[in-house]
Structures are given as C-alpha cells and as structure tokens.
C-alpha positions as CSV (number, residue, x, y, z in Angstrom):
1,M,-38.0,74.1,-41.6
2,L,-36.2,76.4,-39.1
3,E,-32.7,77.7,-39.0
4,L,-31.0,78.6,-35.8
5,Y,-27.6,80.2,-35.4
6,F,-25.5,79.9,-32.2
7,E,-22.2,81.7,-31.6
8,S,-21.2,79.4,-28.6
9,D,-20.4,75.7,-28.8
10,K,-21.8,75.3,-25.3
11,E,-25.1,76.7,-26.4
12,V,-25.2,74.2,-29.3
13,T,-24.4,71.3,-26.9
14,V,-27.1,72.3,-24.4
15,F,-29.6,72.8,-27.3
16,R,-28.9,69.4,-28.8
17,N,-29.0,67.7,-25.3
18,Q,-32.3,69.2,-24.5
19,L,-33.7,68.2,-27.9
20,T,-32.7,64.5,-27.3
21,P,-36.2,63.4,-26.2
22,Y,-37.6,64.6,-29.5
23,K,-34.9,63.1,-31.8
24,K,-37.5,60.9,-33.5
25,Q,-39.7,63.9,-34.4
26,I,-37.1,66.6,-35.0
27,R,-34.1,66.2,-37.2
28,V,-31.0,68.4,-36.8
29,H,-28.5,69.2,-39.6
30,Q,-25.5,71.1,-38.3
31,Q,-22.9,73.2,-40.1
32,T,-20.2,74.9,-38.1
33,N,-17.6,77.6,-39.1
34,A,-15.2,79.7,-37.1
35,W,-17.9,82.2,-36.1
36,S,-21.1,80.3,-35.5
37,S,-23.0,77.1,-35.9
38,R,-26.1,76.8,-38.1
39,L,-28.7,74.2,-37.1
40,R,-31.3,73.4,-39.7
41,L,-34.3,71.8,-38.1
42,E,-37.0,69.7,-39.7
43,G,-39.9,68.1,-37.8
44,D,-42.9,65.8,-38.1
45,L,-44.9,67.8,-35.5
46,T,-47.5,70.4,-36.2
47,E,-46.2,73.9,-36.6
48,K,-47.5,74.9,-33.2
49,E,-46.0,71.8,-31.5
50,F,-42.7,72.3,-33.3
51,I,-42.4,75.9,-32.3
52,H,-43.4,75.1,-28.7
53,V,-40.7,72.4,-28.4
54,I,-38.0,74.6,-29.9
55,S,-38.9,77.7,-27.8
56,S,-38.8,75.5,-24.7
57,V,-35.4,74.2,-25.6
58,M,-34.1,77.7,-26.4
59,A,-35.3,78.9,-23.0
60,E,-33.4,76.1,-21.3
61,V,-30.2,77.1,-23.3
62,F,-30.7,80.6,-21.9
63,I,-31.2,79.4,-18.4
64,E,-28.2,77.1,-18.4
65,E,-25.7,79.3,-20.3
66,H,-26.6,82.9,-19.5
67,L,-28.9,83.4,-16.5
68,S,-26.4,82.8,-13.8
69,D,-24.0,85.4,-15.2
70,I,-26.9,87.9,-15.6
71,I,-28.0,87.4,-12.0
72,I,-24.4,87.8,-10.6
73,G,-23.9,90.8,-12.8
74,K,-26.9,92.5,-11.4
75,I,-25.8,91.7,-7.8
76,T,-22.3,93.1,-8.4
77,D,-22.9,95.8,-10.9
78,N,-26.3,97.1,-10.0
79,Y,-26.3,96.6,-6.2
80,Y,-22.5,96.7,-5.7
81,F,-22.0,93.6,-3.6
82,S,-18.4,92.2,-3.7
83,D,-18.2,89.7,-0.9
84,P,-18.3,86.2,-2.4
85,D,-20.3,84.7,0.4
86,E,-22.9,87.4,0.2
87,I,-23.1,87.1,-3.6
88,N,-23.6,83.4,-3.3
89,R,-26.4,83.8,-0.8
90,I,-28.2,86.4,-2.8
91,Y,-27.8,84.3,-5.9
92,D,-29.4,81.3,-4.1
93,F,-32.2,83.5,-3.0
94,S,-32.6,84.8,-6.6
95,M,-32.9,81.3,-8.0
96,W,-35.3,80.3,-5.2
97,I,-37.6,83.3,-6.1
98,L,-37.3,82.6,-9.8
99,F,-37.9,78.9,-9.9
100,E,-39.0,77.2,-6.7
101,T,-42.7,76.5,-6.3
102,D,-43.6,77.1,-2.6
103,S,-46.1,79.8,-1.9
104,D,-43.6,82.2,-0.3
105,N,-41.5,82.7,-3.4
106,Q,-44.6,82.7,-5.8
107,Y,-45.8,85.6,-3.8
108,L,-42.5,87.4,-4.1
109,R,-42.6,87.1,-7.9
110,E,-46.3,87.8,-8.0
111,H,-47.2,84.3,-9.2
112,V,-45.3,84.7,-12.5
113,N,-44.2,81.4,-14.0
114,T,-40.6,82.2,-14.8
115,I,-40.0,79.4,-17.3
116,K,-43.3,80.1,-19.2
117,L,-42.5,83.8,-19.3
118,L,-39.2,83.0,-21.0
119,Q,-40.7,80.4,-23.3
120,D,-43.4,82.8,-24.5
121,I,-40.7,85.3,-25.6
122,F,-38.9,82.7,-27.7
123,F,-42.3,81.3,-29.0
124,R,-43.4,84.7,-30.3
125,H,-40.0,85.3,-32.0
126,L,-40.1,81.8,-33.6
127,K,-43.6,82.4,-34.9
128,E,-42.4,85.6,-36.7
129,H,-39.1,84.3,-38.1
130,K,-37.8,81.1,-39.8
131,S,-34.1,82.1,-39.4
132,I,-33.1,82.9,-35.8
133,H,-29.9,84.2,-34.3
134,F,-29.8,83.3,-30.7
135,S,-27.6,86.2,-29.8
136,A,-30.0,88.6,-31.4
137,I,-32.8,87.4,-29.2
138,L,-30.5,87.9,-26.1
139,H,-29.7,91.4,-27.1
140,F,-33.0,92.7,-28.4
141,R,-36.0,90.6,-27.3
142,L,-35.4,89.9,-23.6
143,A,-35.7,93.4,-22.1
144,S,-39.0,92.6,-20.3
145,F,-37.6,89.3,-18.9
146,L,-34.4,91.0,-17.8
147,E,-36.4,93.6,-16.0
148,F,-38.3,90.8,-14.2
149,V,-35.0,89.2,-13.2
150,H,-33.8,92.6,-11.9
151,E,-36.9,92.9,-9.7
152,C,-36.4,89.3,-8.4
153,V,-32.8,90.0,-7.6
154,G,-33.9,93.1,-5.6
155,K,-36.4,91.0,-3.7
156,A,-33.6,88.4,-3.1
157,I,-31.5,91.1,-1.6
158,E,-34.3,92.1,0.7
159,E,-34.7,88.4,1.8
160,F,-30.9,88.2,2.3
161,K,-30.9,91.3,4.6
162,R,-33.9,89.9,6.5
163,E,-32.0,86.7,7.0
164,E,-28.9,88.6,8.2
165,D,-31.0,90.6,10.7
166,H,-32.7,87.5,11.9
167,Q,-29.4,85.7,12.4
168,A,-28.0,88.7,14.3
169,F,-31.1,88.6,16.5
170,I,-30.6,84.9,17.2
171,D,-26.9,85.4,17.9
172,M,-27.7,88.1,20.4
173,L,-30.2,85.9,22.2
174,R,-27.8,82.9,22.3
175,H,-25.1,85.1,23.9
176,Y,-27.6,86.3,26.4
177,I,-28.6,82.8,27.3
178,E,-25.0,81.6,27.5
179,K,-24.2,84.3,30.1
180,K,-27.4,84.0,32.1
181,D,-27.7,81.4,34.9
182,P,-30.7,79.1,34.3
183,C,-33.8,80.1,36.2
184,V,-35.4,76.6,36.0
185,D,-34.0,73.1,35.5
186,L,-36.4,71.7,33.0
187,V,-39.2,72.8,30.7
188,Y,-41.3,70.6,28.5
189,I,-42.8,71.9,25.3
190,E,-45.7,70.4,23.3
191,Q,-45.3,71.4,19.7
192,G,-48.2,73.1,17.8
193,E,-49.2,76.3,16.3
194,N,-48.5,77.8,19.7
195,F,-46.3,76.0,22.3
196,I,-47.8,74.5,25.4
197,F,-45.3,74.6,28.3
198,Y,-45.1,72.1,31.1
199,N,-43.0,72.2,34.3
200,D,-40.7,69.4,35.5
201,K,-43.7,67.7,37.1
202,G,-45.6,67.5,33.8
203,E,-48.1,70.3,34.8
204,V,-49.2,72.9,32.3
205,I,-47.6,76.3,33.0
206,S,-50.4,78.8,32.8
207,K,-50.2,82.0,30.9
208,D,-50.4,84.0,34.2
209,M,-47.3,82.1,35.3
210,L,-45.6,82.7,32.0
211,R,-46.4,86.4,32.3
212,M,-44.8,86.5,35.7
213,W,-41.6,85.0,34.3
214,M,-41.7,87.4,31.3
215,F,-42.3,90.4,33.6
216,Q,-39.0,89.7,35.3
217,A,-37.0,89.5,32.1
218,P,-35.6,92.4,30.0
219,L,-37.7,91.4,27.0
220,Y,-38.0,94.9,25.5
221,A,-34.2,95.3,25.5
222,L,-33.8,91.9,23.8
223,G,-36.2,92.8,21.0
224,L,-38.9,90.5,22.3
225,H,-42.6,91.2,22.8
226,E,-44.5,90.7,26.0
227,N,-47.5,89.3,24.2
228,E,-45.5,86.6,22.3
229,F,-45.9,83.2,24.0
230,N,-43.5,80.9,22.1
231,L,-40.0,82.3,22.4
232,S,-40.4,85.0,25.0
233,P,-41.3,82.7,27.9
234,L,-38.3,80.4,27.2
235,I,-35.9,83.4,27.2
236,A,-37.5,84.5,30.5
237,M,-37.3,81.1,32.2
238,S,-33.9,80.3,30.6
239,P,-34.2,76.6,31.3
240,A,-31.1,74.4,31.8
241,K,-32.9,71.8,29.7
242,I,-35.7,71.9,27.2
243,K,-37.5,68.7,26.0
244,V,-39.7,69.2,22.9
245,Y,-42.5,66.8,22.0
246,G,-43.8,66.9,18.5
247,N,-43.6,65.6,15.0
248,D,-41.7,68.3,13.1
249,P,-38.2,69.1,14.2
250,D,-37.7,71.3,11.2
251,D,-40.5,73.7,12.2
252,P,-39.1,77.2,12.2
253,K,-40.0,77.8,15.8
254,I,-38.3,74.6,16.9
255,M,-35.2,75.5,14.8
256,T,-35.1,79.0,16.4
257,I,-35.1,77.7,20.0
258,T,-32.5,75.0,19.0
259,N,-30.3,77.7,17.5
260,I,-30.6,79.8,20.7
261,F,-30.4,77.1,23.4
262,Q,-28.3,74.6,21.3
263,E,-27.4,71.5,23.3
264,R,-30.0,72.2,26.0
265,V,-32.8,71.2,23.6
266,E,-33.9,67.6,23.0
267,F,-36.6,66.6,20.6
268,E,-38.9,63.6,21.2
269,T,-41.5,62.2,18.8
270,E,-45.1,63.1,19.5
271,G,-46.0,59.5,20.4
272,T,-44.0,59.8,23.6
273,S,-46.1,61.1,26.5
274,I,-44.8,64.1,28.5
275,L,-46.3,62.5,31.6
276,S,-44.3,59.3,31.1
277,R,-41.0,61.0,30.5
278,G,-39.1,58.6,32.8
279,E,-37.1,61.3,34.5
C-alpha cells in the first residue's frame, strides 16, 4: 500500500487520469479536506512494477502541472526576457530540446532521456517511503532535474538567438534581391546535397562560370562565402525566375532560397525532366 498527498485538485485529476490504464491492477481510495487530498493506493502488481507505474504517473503530473511554469520562470527571472513572443519562442525551443527525439536536440541535451531522468527521481523516492507528499518532492528532491532544465533553457536561448541572426541574414538578402535588377532570366536547380545549376537551355552551369558570376557580386559584404556553391551563386546571378527540381520542398536549402527569392521560385517534382521543361 502507498499513500500520496496532493495539495492541488488539478494534480489529483491528472494523476487519476494518467492512472486510468491501470485501473484493474491499481485501486485508488481518495480522501479530501480543505488542505490536501490523500490517495491510498493498492495494487496487484509486483512491488517493482507498482513503483514503476506510480513514479511514471507522478512524473507526468509534474510535467503537465509544473514544468511550463518552471521553464517560463527561468526565461523571465533568470534570463530577464519580457517580450511575450520571445518568451513563447524560447519556451518552444526548450520543450523541443527536452522532449523531441531528433538527433539535433538529443545532442543539445547530451542524449539524456528527460522523462526517464524525472521518473528515476520519483522511483527512488517511492522505494524509500510509503507515505509521499508530492509538494515535498517538488521542493526537496528535484534539484538535479531543475538544474538540467536550466541548462536546456540556456541552450534554447542560444538556439533562439541563432534563429534571430539567421532570420536577419535572410531578410537582408531578400531586401538586396528586391532592389537588384535580375542578371539572368531563368536558372534551373537540381536538388541534392549540393545544387546543380542549369541555364535556360538546360545546360549545366560550370563551377568556373559560377565563380565568374560570384566574382562580380559583393558576396563578402553580404556575409556570403566565395567557396559556397548553393546560395552564393544564386545571389550573384539574381535570376528573375528559379525552377527547382527535386523531391523535398522542405529541405532547409530550398526553404532558404524560397524565403529570399519568394515568388520567383517554383518547385517541380524530381520525375519531371529539366530538359523537357516545356518553356
């Protein structure tokens, strides 16, 4: 048997909802007064299974009822952000770093499993005690986890600043292109790890020719590199129209040139031949 004490009705609701899949194995007897709710739990599981289930459910209660306030508190109180849009963006980055499973954010949190880390804290506490006050765990047992969250929020702010810098860079290039007269009417791009460029006759534009275009453009002043052969040649040629052939319109390189050249860019599926473009 295990006794849990919650001071918030919302915590109790989340706990009981999360426990619903185990209602046949775990029975809950609830008593509520003006200050707290006591949940007496009895289960038909092994002790280890029982503790594992309860610790997982308590971790979910913490995530649903407390984590957002903690993250926003760190953004505003520790890092002094006050603009609501900036706070929301940093919050989104923080949650991405903490919980999403792509390789980039796992690297940012050094491959720590956030949910397992939190569950382990509750698991250890439940193994030691049969009467648990949820608020006591929040105040006295989560220091290491809160430090981990603090580090992730710091990394989220770094990601936010990188995104801001990147967006400012894109805006600057877009304004440059808007003011500059097109140097060529049409360029075709074959999508890949590196772009292959074609002229309006369907002929491959050689690197020597690309270098000639790039030599005539103020790439350094625009923050572009003379040895970069994806974006830099396009900025130098400044086409009136760009037709991209590939299979991934969400590729970051494609999204970048679309953000810069906007309505000048058309995307065609890879099955369409550049040589049979029908112009």
